[in-house]
C-alpha positions, 0 to 999 in steps of 0.5 A: 683743364682743371685737375680735380675735373681730369680725374674725374673724367678719368675715372668715369672712363673706366667700367665699374668692374675695372674700378673695383679692381683697381680700388682693390689693388690700391687699397687691399693689394689684391684682387676682388673676389667675384662678389665684389665684382658683381655689387653696385654700390657708389665708388665712393662707398666702396672705397670708404667700405675698403679702408674702414675694414679690418683687412686694410687695418692689418695691412696698414699696421704692417706698412707702418712698422715697415717703415719705422725708424729704429734698429728693429728693437723695442718695436710697438704695434697696436691692438688687434693685430697679429704677430707679423707686424713685429716679425717682419721688420724684426727680420728685415733689420738684420739683413744686410746688403750683399749677403747670400740669403735664404728664406724658409716658408716663401710660398706662405710668406706675406707679400709685403715681407717678400717685397720688402726682402726683395729690396735689401740687395742680397747677392743671392736670394733663394726661397724654400717651401714645401709648396711651389712660389713664384716670386719674381726675382727670388729663386724658389725650391721645393723642399723639406726644411729638414733636407734642403738640396744646397751644398754646405755653407751656401748661405750667409744668412737664413730667415725663418719667420713664424716657420720653424714651429710648422716643421714636421707638423700638419702642413696641409692648410700650407700645401705640404702634408700631414705629420706629427714629428716632434723632432722637426724643429731641431731636424730644421735647425740642424739642416740650417746650420749645415747650409749657413757658413761658419760664421752665417746667421739665422733669424727665427722667429716663433710663437711662445708661451705655454707648450701647446701642440696645435697639430698645425704648429707647436708652441714652446716656453722662450727657455724650450726654444732656446734649448733647441737652438743651442743643441743644434750648435747656434749661439744666440746673438739677439733675442727679444720675446713681444707680448700682446696686451690691451696696449697692443704688442711691446716688448716682454722683458720679464716674460712669464709663459704660464697661461700664455696661450695662442689666439687669447688676446688677439688674432693669431700668437699671443707672444713671439720670440725673435732671436738672431743666431749665429752658426759657429763650428762646435758652438754652445752659446750663452744667451744674451738678452736684451735686458741690458739694453733695457736697463740702460733705458731705465726699465725692467724693475718691478716685474714690468711685463714690458719694455718702458713705453716710448715718449709720444710723438708731438706735432711739429 
């Protein structure tokens, strides 16, 4: 039998409802809403609509960022995307196999991020959140990041992707309570340092720019975030700032936080700080930015806000 005919016959054997469910799972990786199940449109039309929509465009950008080659530096992402397309690949690039890993903010994490994290070969993988989470392959714990039920030095690596800025804030949207604790992020950093091994590492990604208190999160300037990191006893091993401009997300080498506000250039943060920190007893480290790497690439002069563009990939 012709394989094309076989495919037509297999799909013809599906009810409209089952086809819609499978299409949503394949294209958008979720189940359809009830209204979608009740629509009666040609199947090709449905697929065309799903692929052309903003939801698929975001998933495609995230997929491409996760499969990009390289060590997770000088990342790029298209305009109109949120900060996850930068934060997630940056964080995952710093996970080593065989480590005891703690993920903070698991219940509301991107499914693509969790799926990729599960494949990184951790010897132990634990997720913690104010809300319950069910993640096969991961032990999940309901707890506050400021007071976690773990032994001292229990983990080699902690991941805090777009979570630190929410600690001590109004978290009702995420299944928690409402607070206005300005010391929340610092308290969480100190608790993370406690549960990390003496040479443990912490990956943090946070929105940065002009200071803002949005109630459900806080945005700080890069220097303020770094003061919090260093004050909690971490040494900054790596740091990059990415900003969203007309051409998309690019590394912002000479970043100026003035006027950079949440939601002004895209659907989420206008800039994000990604940092790899090391927990060292009594450490008060010195910030080591990636400017040296930029200089070696020939960029960073003339006050340019972004890293030099990568050469376009040619056909073949």
